[in-house]
RODREN-362623 format. One line per 8 residues: their letters; for each residue x, y, z of N, C-alpha, C, O. Coordinates in steps of 0.001 Angstrom, whole numbers. Each point is the difference from the previous one (the first is absolute). Layout:
BEGIN
A> X:Y:Z:X:Y:Z:X:Y:Z:X:Y:Z; ...
% end
This chain:
BEGIN
XXXXXXXX> 62202:79098:-22020:-746:-586:-962:193:-1630:366:1034:-638:195; -2253:275:-183:172:-1502:296:191:-1005:-1097:-898:43:-841; 1688:-796:663:-107:-1181:-1078:-459:-1106:79:559:-799:750; -1607:441:-1423:-605:-1140:85:529:-1423:-251:181:-238:-1194; 40:-526:1845:687:-1348:-59:-746:-1186:-401:-707:-390:929; 617:-285:-1925:-401:-842:-405:428:-1518:447:857:-639:-610; -1600:118:1812:641:-833:573:-373:-1469:-94:108:-821:910; -608:585:-2264:-493:-1356:-448:1090:-840:29:1077:356:-479
XXXXXXXX> -1267:-1608:1072:950:-1006:86:-320:-1054:-759:-1090:-532:212; 2075:-65:-1388:-314:-702:-853:664:-1392:403:1022:-91:680; -1840:-1115:-1264:487:-1330:528:1717:25:-541:393:668:-956; 379:-1454:1716:1288:-91:-825:-67:-759:-994:-717:-996:-99; 1683:1549:-929:-222:-906:-1117:951:-1225:196:1105:-55:539; -1903:-961:-1168:847:-1421:-79:177:-416:-995:-977:-43:-748; 2207:-432:278:522:-563:-1454:-1198:-945:-648:-553:-695:852; 194:584:-1816:-999:-1026:-642:721:-1161:-125:1181:-159:-307
XXXXXXXX> -2294:-866:667:387:-1513:142:222:-464:-1069:-878:-108:-857; 2311:-325:662:439:-696:-1133:34:-1267:97:3:-480:1133; 35:-510:-2444:188:-1335:371:1986:-346:5:1000:685:-217; -1214:-1797:512:1501:-509:467:826:342:-1434:1221:147:67; -1855:-35:-1253:1001:51:-1071:405:1149:-478:652:136:-1036; -1178:1108:2081:121:1127:-662:-744:1155:373:-137:249:1197; -448:615:-2217:-449:1119:265:-1660:-295:-231:-897:781:317; 748:-1919:-859:-1307:-447:-607:-1213:-49:1263:229:-681:1000
XXXXXXXX> -1267:1300:-1104:-1205:127:1013:-564:-1572:144:-221:-710:-981; 81:407:1978:-525:-1638:122:-1552:130:-624:-340:-1063:-519; -467:1890:460:-1320:-81:-914:447:-136:-1180:-593:-871:-637; 1615:1528:-35:252:-346:-1529:490:-1066:-299:-182:-515:-1103; 1012:-94:2192:569:-1691:21:-917:-700:-62:-191:-651:-1027; -755:556:2222:-1364:-719:-121:-649:-248:-1422:-127:-1034:-657; -291:2525:379:-622:183:-1582:1024:-840:-1444:-350:-666:-975; 1331:1003:1352:927:-549:-1334:83:-1445:21:-34:-682:-1025
XXXXXXXX> 180:69:2574:-65:-1455:165:-1372:-698:-724:-106:-1083:-575; -655:1885:774:-1534:-1014:-639:-170:521:-1468:-646:-634:-834; 1233:1767:579:-822:357:-1739:1137:-659:-599:-311:-406:-1120; 1531:134:1431:968:-511:-1044:653:-1256:738:1215:-146:133; -2244:-789:356:596:-1178:605:58:-918:-1065:-658:193:-1023; 1481:-1301:1188:869:-285:1276:1305:508:-293:897:-509:671; -566:1363:-1483:1221:319:-437:576:1192:1336:1028:-135:665; -1866:1074:-577:269:792:1274:85:-158:1372:563:676:862
XXXXXXXX> -1429:-2007:-795:-140:-804:1040:1443:-168:302:493:576:969; 161:-1287:-1700:1203:-943:39:821:1311:435:578:-217:1065; -387:1301:-1481:593:1038:413:79:361:1203:957:-219:743; -2136:900:-420:-257:383:1454:-172:-999:958:-279:353:1146; 409:-1674:-1441:682:-1223:1041:1205:2:369:466:-135:1131; 171:334:-2373:1273:316:285:779:1012:513:1094:-196:530; -1662:1363:-678:419:1258:495:-328:497:1357:844:598:666; -2005:-818:-251:-584:402:1184:198:-863:1329:-51:-1226:90
XXXXXXXX> 248:1997:745:765:-530:1224:-767:215:1085:45:-867:873; -920:2053:-661:-375:386:1115:-1588:60:111:-551:-408:1022; -294:1010:-2269:-1343:106:119:-893:-1391:-511:-104:-488:-1125; -430:111:2309:-525:-1286:-76:-1339:38:-969:-484:-935:-638; 60:2231:720:-1040:-176:-1255:469:-145:-1347:-406:-848:-796; 1384:1819:555:403:-230:-1715:620:-1684:231:120:-712:-997; 101:387:1834:687:-1446:-158:-1289:-889:-444:-35:-711:-1004; -1305:936:2202:-794:-1001:-326:-615:157:-1274:-376:-974:-652
XXXXXXXX> 250:2198:248:-803:389:-1446:898:-826:-1167:-488:-651:-925; 1680:809:1155:1070:-440:-1156:-286:-1716:342:-361:-703:-944; 481:279:1882:-179:-1492:-225:-1208:-479:-375:-61:-909:-828; -1151:1500:1430:-1122:-217:-390:-308:35:-1678:-480:-910:-675; 817:1960:329:-87:431:-1510:938:-692:-883:-147:62:-1220; 1205:-789:1818:946:-810:-374:-730:-1517:-343:-199:-425:-1138; -97:-178:2226:-1078:-1180:-328:-1147:189:-912:-370:-830:-830; -204:2071:1062:-1449:207:-815:571:-97:-1669:-504:-732:-852
XXXXXXXX> 1604:1603:651:639:-180:-1484:282:-1159:-593:-44:-220:-1210; 421:-749:2320:863:-1207:-612:-1412:-971:-2:108:-1002:-707; -1575:1193:1494:-928:-652:-378:-409:421:-1062:-18:-871:-870; -461:2236:436:-235:336:-1067:587:-603:-1300:-548:-383:-1033; 1901:427:1440:655:-614:-1334:-126:-1468:-137:3:-436:-1152; -103:-330:2051:-263:-1336:-84:-1721:-488:-573:-271:-1078:-529; -496:1962:757:-1130:-88:-643:-18:466:-1479:-811:-508:-774; 1397:1149:494:56:569:-1232:907:-662:-1071:-204:-91:-1210
XXXXXXXX> 1268:-353:1954:795:-1197:-830:-271:-1602:10:97:-754:-968; -415:462:2129:-227:-1409:239:-1296:-571:210:-334:-1056:-537; -448:1751:1339:-1472:-471:47:-805:152:-998:-574:-1021:-378; 305:2215:-290:-568:332:-849:-211:-574:-1677:-952:-213:-750; 2345:123:695:232:-944:-1221:-365:-1504:30:-424:-584:-997; 619:-32:2243:-218:-1128:413:-1560:-402:-31:-419:-1027:-533; -287:1879:1108:-1680:19:-100:-216:260:-1544:-945:-565:-550; 1679:1296:-86:-438:74:-1297:184:-1382:-1207:-709:-209:-985
XXXXXXXX> 2059:-698:1533:125:-1041:-846:-1008:-1106:654:-453:-916:-685; 91:1102:2284:-908:-1117:-61:-1447:231:-131:-788:-922:207; 360:2196:-566:-1279:161:-432:-134:56:-1421:-1033:412:-528; 2066:-822:-141:-15:30:-1478:-239:1418:-736:-636:131:-1046; 1280:947:1801:128:1092:-225:-1064:1160:336:136:1143:-437; -1257:-1562:1293:-1023:328:532:391:955:1148:-460:1113:257; 1444:-1836:383:731:881:1231:789:1406:-296:297:853:836; -47:-835:-2170:640:1102:-588:-509:1391:334:736:976:149
XXXXXXXX> -1928:-969:-53:-886:944:278:39:772:1317:-400:1154:153; 1040:-2099:956:186:518:1376:1203:829:-27:229:591:1055; 607:-406:-2035:992:1100:-222:-762:1415:206:534:988:504; -2015:-1058:-1026:-537:1297:93:63:689:1430:24:1206:247; -2:-2313:655:-297:632:1524:1580:-56:746:183:242:1193; 759:-567:-2047:1275:298:690:494:1736:262:744:227:954; -1181:880:-1804:417:1281:535:-817:404:1282:293:918:766; -1439:-1818:-663:-477:235:1546:622:-419:1382:-295:331:1148
XXXXXXXX> 1168:-1098:-1606:999:262:1296:1108:1025:401:750:190:958; -1017:361:-2141:956:1481:228:-800:958:1165:556:721:828; -1943:-912:-996:-954:812:869:655:-104:1526:-35:935:800; 633:-2221:-534:400:-284:1249:1512:1145:293:344:679:968; 122:-867:-2041:1387:1045:56:-573:1250:403:332:545:1052; -1163:-76:-1829:-472:1727:-76:-710:-44:1551:385:970:652; -1115:-1655:-62:-423:39:1340:790:-80:1137:-146:646:1037; 1062:-1546:-1312:1473:142:919:495:1091:180:155:561:1084
XXXXXXXX> 181:-109:-2324:643:1088:-187:-621:1198:728:696:793:633; -1793:-705:-724:-663:1263:221:-347:-425:1623:-180:1041:632; 55:-2059:99:297:-144:944:949:278:983:-142:486:1121; 1174:-887:-1742:1539:105:553:292:1342:-31:732:494:857; -1361:344:-2005:461:1471:224:-730:672:1195:414:864:773; -1562:-1470:-831:-774:682:1219:484:-484:1476:-545:508:980; 1519:-1443:-820:501:-165:1232:-1007:-1500:359:150:-579:1076; -840:238:-1795:-797:-1276:497:734:-1228:-172:656:-109:-1036
XXXXXXXX> -650:-1008:2026:771:-1216:-678:-1170:-644:-118:-868:-87:868; 846:-514:-2310:-1058:-973:-318:535:-1218:-591:428:-64:-1152; -471:-969:2041:610:-1358:-417:-975:-1051:-778:-1034:-415:524; 1351:127:-1490:-406:-963:-729:98:-1367:413:1095:-560:49; -2193:-30:258:-372:-1265:596:1359:-851:72:585:154:1073; -44:-895:-1850:1122:-884:328:1305:617:-416:1037:-379:545; -1020:1313:-1483:984:791:-226:671:820:1001:1201:-117:243; -1897:865:281:-65:1172:1054:830:-1014:1238:1078:422:418
XXXXXXXX> -1581:-1640:86:792:-720:1056:1540:-248:-432:940:357:711; -762:-1125:-2178:1405:-216:-20:656:1533:5:1097:7:559; -1427:995:-944:537:1524:-81:485:126:1161:1187:197:257; -2174:-313:595:194:202:1932:1021:-1017:322:923:386:716; -917:-1617:-1112:1065:-557:444:1325:184:-294:965:-504:573; -980:1347:-1613:1593:112:-1020:313:928:742:1158:-102:408; -1963:1392:115:324:1440:669:361:-635:1404:1081:428:405; -1578:-1168:293:439:-282:1064:1141:-1023:318:88:-586:1079
X> 628:457:-1945:1087:-1107:150:1298:506:38:958:-764:116
% end
């Protein structure tokens, strides 16, 4: 009797890539950096030591989050005061700024590096320090 031998070779198993902070997948770290910015951005900037993509997205989302806060807390109220209240309708447009967060989170999850015009350059400089 002949024994049938199944000689299929499987690719060697490699451990899942993780962030410098522990067992978190870099894709998840990038997603969290964008969806809960700027709070999680600061956390990932502090704990990430190895993955340049995570660091880049964390810095970029931090700068974008600060920009959003400045728009909502400083710029829009100032415009509203200067236009005698008519600028207050610009607050309706404020949620659309978060569309950028969603697009960047999706692109980061898919492995794409999408740079925002000015903020992306600032983030790149921080990563390269």
